[in-house]
C-alpha positions as CSV (number, residue, x, y, z in Angstrom):
1,X,-9.3,-21.9,4.7
2,X,-10.0,-19.0,2.8
3,X,-10.5,-16.8,5.9
4,X,-7.3,-17.6,7.2
5,X,-5.6,-17.5,4.0
6,X,-7.3,-13.8,3.3
7,X,-6.3,-13.1,7.1
8,X,-2.6,-14.1,6.5
9,X,-2.6,-11.8,3.2
10,X,-4.0,-8.6,4.9
11,X,-1.3,-9.0,7.7
12,X,1.3,-9.2,4.9
13,X,0.2,-6.2,3.3
14,X,-0.3,-4.2,6.4
15,X,3.3,-5.3,7.1
16,X,4.5,-4.2,3.8
17,X,2.7,-0.7,4.3
18,X,4.7,-0.6,7.4
19,X,1.4,-0.3,9.6
20,X,2.5,-3.5,11.7
21,X,5.8,-4.8,12.7
22,X,6.5,-8.3,11.8
23,X,7.3,-10.5,14.8
24,X,9.6,-13.1,13.4
25,X,12.6,-12.8,11.1
26,X,11.1,-15.3,8.6
27,X,8.0,-13.1,8.3
28,X,10.4,-9.9,7.7
29,X,12.1,-11.8,5.0
30,X,8.6,-12.8,3.8
31,X,7.8,-9.1,3.7
32,X,11.0,-7.6,2.2
33,X,10.9,-10.5,-0.7
34,X,7.1,-9.7,-1.6
35,X,7.7,-5.9,-1.5
36,X,10.6,-6.1,-3.6
37,X,8.8,-8.7,-6.2
38,X,5.8,-6.0,-6.4
39,X,8.2,-3.1,-6.7
40,X,10.0,-5.1,-9.6
41,X,6.6,-5.7,-11.1
42,X,4.9,-2.3,-10.8
43,X,8.0,0.1,-11.6
44,X,8.0,-0.7,-15.3
45,X,4.2,-0.3,-15.4
46,X,4.1,3.0,-13.9
47,X,6.9,4.3,-15.6
48,X,5.2,3.5,-19.1
49,X,2.1,5.2,-17.5
50,X,4.1,8.5,-16.7
51,X,6.2,7.9,-19.8
52,X,3.1,8.1,-22.0
53,X,0.6,10.1,-19.7
54,X,-0.6,12.5,-22.5
55,X,-1.7,9.5,-24.5
56,X,-3.5,7.8,-21.5
57,X,-5.1,11.2,-20.8
58,X,-6.4,11.2,-24.6
59,X,-7.7,7.9,-24.0
60,X,-9.5,8.3,-20.6
61,X,-10.7,12.0,-21.7
62,X,-10.9,14.8,-19.5
63,X,-13.6,13.2,-16.9
64,X,-11.5,9.8,-16.7
65,X,-8.4,11.6,-16.1
66,X,-10.5,13.5,-13.2
67,X,-11.6,10.2,-11.7
68,X,-8.5,8.7,-11.6
69,X,-6.6,11.5,-9.8
70,X,-9.5,11.8,-7.5
71,X,-9.2,7.7,-6.8
72,X,-5.4,8.0,-6.4
73,X,-5.9,10.7,-3.9
74,X,-8.7,9.1,-2.2
75,X,-6.3,5.8,-2.0
76,X,-3.2,7.8,-0.7
77,X,-5.3,9.7,2.1
78,X,-6.8,6.4,3.3
79,X,-3.0,4.8,3.4
80,X,-2.1,7.8,5.4
81,X,-5.2,7.4,7.7
82,X,-4.3,3.8,8.2
83,X,-0.5,4.8,9.0
84,X,-1.6,7.5,11.4
85,X,-4.1,5.1,13.2
86,X,-1.7,2.5,13.4
87,X,0.9,4.7,14.9
88,X,-1.3,6.2,17.3
89,X,-2.6,3.1,18.7
90,X,1.6,2.1,19.1
91,X,2.2,5.2,20.7
92,X,-0.9,4.7,23.0
93,X,0.5,1.2,24.1
94,X,3.9,2.1,24.5
95,X,4.3,5.4,26.0
96,X,0.8,6.3,27.3
97,X,0.0,3.1,29.0
98,X,3.1,1.2,29.4
């Protein structure tokens, strides 16, 4: 049961990132609902972090700031690679091998 729910959660996350297309209208509605909720929850947090960036950098220090910047850059890179990978796979299946 845990594996099945993890698999559904993974598929939902991949749909939210745009790396997979949801097949059903209900799935698309769920993706849009979850994406809206997540954006509504994360927006104030990100706003406050940017607003207080000088205080946050003082609290975590120079090394902590460097670590946070590198981790966020790596995360963004990984998401980009995933989108590229799924786009290339979709291109391969739809254009090159119809």
